C-alpha positions, 0 to 999 in steps of 0.5 A: 269826125264829130258824127264819129265824135257823137258816136263814140259819146253815145257808145260810152254811155252803152258801155257804162251801162253794161259794166254795171249789169250783174251779167256782165260782172259775173263775166270775167272776159266781157268784163275786162273788154268792156273796162279796156275799151271804157278807159279808151273812150273815156279819153276821147270823151273827156277831150270832146268835152274840153272842145265843146266847152272851148267853142262855148267860151269862144262864143261868148268872147265874140259876143262879148267883142260887140259890147259897148264898154271898151274895157270888155270888149278889150279883155274879149279880144286879149282872150280869144287868141288863147282859146282859139289856139287851144281849140285847135290843139283840142281838134288835133288831139280828137283827130289823133284819138279817132285813128285806128288803134295798132292791135300791136301797140301795148305789147312787148316786143322782141329786139333784133339787131344784127351786124351787116356790112362793115365786119368788125366795125358792124358788130360794134355798132350792133353792141353800141345800138343795143346799149342805146335801146337798153338805156331808153328802155331803162328811162321808161322803166322797161325790163330787157332780157337777152334771149339770144347772143352771138358774139363777134371775135374783135369785140360786139355782136353778130347778132342780140336778140332781146326781149323789152317788156313794159307798158306800150313798148311796141307803140314807142319802137315800132318805127326803129325797124329798118337799116341803121348806117353809122359813119365814123374812123374806126379804132383800128384805123391808122390813117384816120378815114371815116368807114361806113357800116351797117346794122339792121334792126327788127322790132317784132311785137310779142305774139301770143299762141292765139295770134300765131296757131303753130302746128307742132308737127311743121317744127324741126327741133334740133338740140346741141351743144351750146357754146360760148361764155357759161363754164364747163356746163355749156360743153357737157351738155345738149341743152341749146336748141334750134327750131325750124319751122318748116313752111316758113323756113324761119329758124330760131336758135336759143342756148343762153339758159342752162336748161334745155326746155327753158331754151325751147320755150324762149325759142318758141316766143321768138319763133311766133313772133318772127312767124307773125311779123312775116304775116304782117309783111305780106299784109303790108305788101298785098296793100302797098300799092295803095299807100302814099308812104311806107313809113312805119311799115317795118321794112328792114332793107330801108336805110333809115337813119345815119350816125355820123360821129365826126359831125356829131349828127343823127339823121332819119332820112324818112322824116328828113330829121337832123339832130346834132347831138348824137352823144346823148342819142347814143345814150338813150335820148330817143324821145324827139326821134320817136315823137317826131316818127309817131307825129309823122305817122300819125299825120299819113294816116289822117291824110289818107282817111281824108282821101 
């Protein structure tokens, strides 16, 4: 680890020199790339500097433990545990900072929630999940925009796709992909029996055109009259768009905008992200046999979490985390769950690197 850290320090000095070069300043793309790299490296260099200073202070205190003065030895002995704890904390932070960065972490996402088993109750739960993520996004001042929506007859959503934009959105929500199960007594249940329903959640990083090269000849684009809310306009104009990517069979529909062109642009955004997600899953499938854990794989067939309303309990099955404050979680208080998943994933990555 320390050899890597010394290499980071050398690279940091090199980047600082390049940023002072007039030729680099004249090249906007190179300058922006180096500025981003400088920001990433500076966090590691700063933490490494604090680590080395802490180690020096610990060595100084250990020398004072041999001092002839009892009071000096006592003071050194009292201060040593705090510095050793700081050193251990900095070591963990440095290990985390040296982990390979997920190139999608800084990207915005498309959040897709679909009602699964459970009929009307699953559709109502899909709406609850969307509300939960929306409130979490609101706390972080992210922007949420509904891209497409299919409402259920009895309320709730059969399917909803929303774009969430902000800082490091994918890094925070990437572990939410999977099957979410709810256990509760539906309002229509007269006998008070608990029903189990499920929804699937997909978190897709927003793909740029450079990420996914789509040949227009591979697309079939259908336009049709929209249905649902929106007044008379939706029934009179063929503004809804359905795009099929023939090589992969991925289909995206969008009808929320009054303009056919806007619906097409929105559908293309979602299409690129779904294709990127499919390519990523294929890549992960090839390496899955070598993995010790599938946490963070984004496998949406996996039951990842249960929301038990009678017990006020939320359990994430991947890490064995159970919290008895379901009401606050459904209100968007997801920090503890997300932080725990992130820490677990980082620990798995470290163990894989060491092995």
